C-alpha positions in Angstrom: -62.9 135.2 -70.9 -64.9 132.2 -72.1 -64.2 128.7 -70.9 -64.0 127.3 -74.4 -60.9 129.4 -74.9 -59.2 128.4 -71.8 -60.2 124.8 -71.8 -57.7 123.6 -74.5 -54.8 125.1 -72.3 -56.1 123.6 -69.0 -56.7 120.0 -70.1 -52.9 119.1 -70.5 -52.3 120.7 -67.1 -55.2 118.9 -65.4 -54.2 115.6 -67.0 -50.6 116.1 -65.7 -52.0 116.6 -62.1 -54.0 113.4 -62.2 -53.1 110.2 -60.5 -50.6 108.3 -62.8 -50.8 104.7 -63.2 -47.3 103.3 -63.6 -46.9 100.0 -65.3 -45.5 97.2 -63.1 -42.6 96.8 -65.5 -41.4 100.4 -64.5 -41.3 99.5 -60.8 -37.7 99.8 -59.8 -38.2 97.4 -56.8 -39.0 94.5 -59.2 -36.6 91.6 -59.2 -35.0 90.7 -62.5 -33.6 87.7 -64.1 -30.0 87.5 -64.5 -28.1 85.4 -67.1 -25.5 84.7 -64.3 -28.0 82.9 -62.1 -28.1 79.1 -62.0 -31.3 77.6 -60.5 -31.5 74.2 -59.1 -34.7 72.1 -58.8 -35.7 71.5 -55.2 -39.3 70.5 -55.7 -41.7 69.2 -58.2 -45.5 69.6 -57.8 -45.0 70.6 -54.3 -42.8 67.4 -53.3 -39.2 67.8 -52.5 -36.8 66.5 -55.0 -34.1 64.1 -53.6 -30.6 65.5 -54.3 -28.5 63.6 -56.8 -25.3 63.8 -58.4 -26.8 65.2 -61.5 -29.1 68.0 -60.3 -31.8 69.6 -62.5 -30.6 73.1 -63.5 -32.2 76.2 -65.2 -30.6 79.3 -66.6 -32.4 82.3 -68.2 -30.7 84.4 -71.0 -33.0 87.5 -70.9 -31.0 89.1 -73.9 -31.9 86.5 -76.3 -35.3 85.3 -74.6 -33.9 81.7 -74.2 -33.5 79.4 -71.4 -31.4 76.3 -70.9 -30.5 73.7 -68.5 -29.6 70.2 -67.6 -31.9 67.4 -66.6 -31.1 63.7 -66.1 -28.1 63.1 -68.5 -29.1 65.6 -71.1 -29.2 69.4 -71.8 -32.4 71.2 -72.6 -33.4 74.6 -74.1 -36.4 76.7 -74.9 -37.7 80.0 -75.8 -39.6 82.2 -73.4 -41.6 85.3 -73.0 -41.8 87.0 -69.6 -44.0 89.9 -68.5 -43.8 91.5 -65.0 -47.3 91.0 -63.5 -46.8 92.8 -60.1 -44.3 93.3 -57.3 -45.4 92.0 -53.8 -43.9 91.6 -50.5 -42.7 88.1 -51.3 -41.1 88.9 -54.7 -41.7 89.6 -58.3 -44.5 87.8 -60.0 -44.3 87.5 -63.8 -46.4 86.0 -66.5 -44.4 83.4 -68.2 -44.8 81.6 -71.6 -42.3 78.8 -72.5 -42.1 77.7 -76.2 -40.2 75.3 -78.3 -38.9 73.1 -75.4 -36.4 70.6 -76.6 -34.4 68.1 -74.7 -31.2 66.2 -75.6 -31.7 62.7 -76.8 -28.8 60.9 -75.2 -30.3 57.8 -73.7 -30.3 57.8 -69.9 -31.3 55.0 -67.8 -35.1 54.3 -68.2 -36.2 56.0 -65.0 -34.1 59.1 -65.9 -35.6 59.5 -69.2 -39.2 59.2 -67.8 -38.2 61.9 -65.2 -36.9 64.1 -67.9 -40.0 63.8 -70.0 -42.2 64.7 -66.9 -39.9 67.7 -66.0 -40.0 69.1 -69.5 -43.7 68.8 -69.9 -44.1 70.7 -66.6 -41.7 73.4 -67.7 -43.6 73.7 -71.1 -46.8 74.3 -69.4 -45.7 76.8 -66.7 -47.6 80.1 -67.2 -46.4 82.2 -64.4 -43.5 82.4 -61.9 -42.4 84.2 -58.5 -38.9 85.4 -58.3 -37.3 86.2 -55.0 -33.6 86.7 -54.2 -33.1 83.1 -53.4 -35.9 81.1 -55.0 -37.8 80.8 -58.2 -41.2 79.0 -58.4 -43.0 78.1 -61.6 -46.9 77.9 -61.7 -49.4 76.5 -64.0 -52.9 77.7 -63.5 -52.1 79.0 -60.0 -50.6 75.7 -58.8 -47.0 75.4 -58.0 -45.3 73.0 -60.4 -41.5 73.6 -60.1 -39.5 75.3 -57.5 -35.8 76.2 -57.6 -33.3 77.6 -55.4 -30.4 79.7 -56.4 -27.2 77.6 -56.7 
């Protein structure tokens, strides 16, 4: 029998036997964001944040692609897109895009308003994150900008 007659039947079988590349998103070991998780800010740009009576909070809502939280004396919200990049020994790494960040306009004391603006600017520029069972770290161009712990 000639090879040209057998080849159409063999190609699908050979392709099925090859090494398959699974996308990172299909990896069952990947940690996922949960709408019930409340994250509290513990560090900004690598420096520990002093605990206050009004902690900075962050919550993701994966079903709607929105996030919300509290900073200073205001609430904030934004849209986001998240794509699993890879699963590593230290957690799940994601590509992150934060869009349309909007903060409340209740006038807080001057220092609090400045801190709110700095925080929202860092959040808006985050482009990646690392999720572990107890911590969430946001990065901008490979540099840690915001770190949270599960509350």
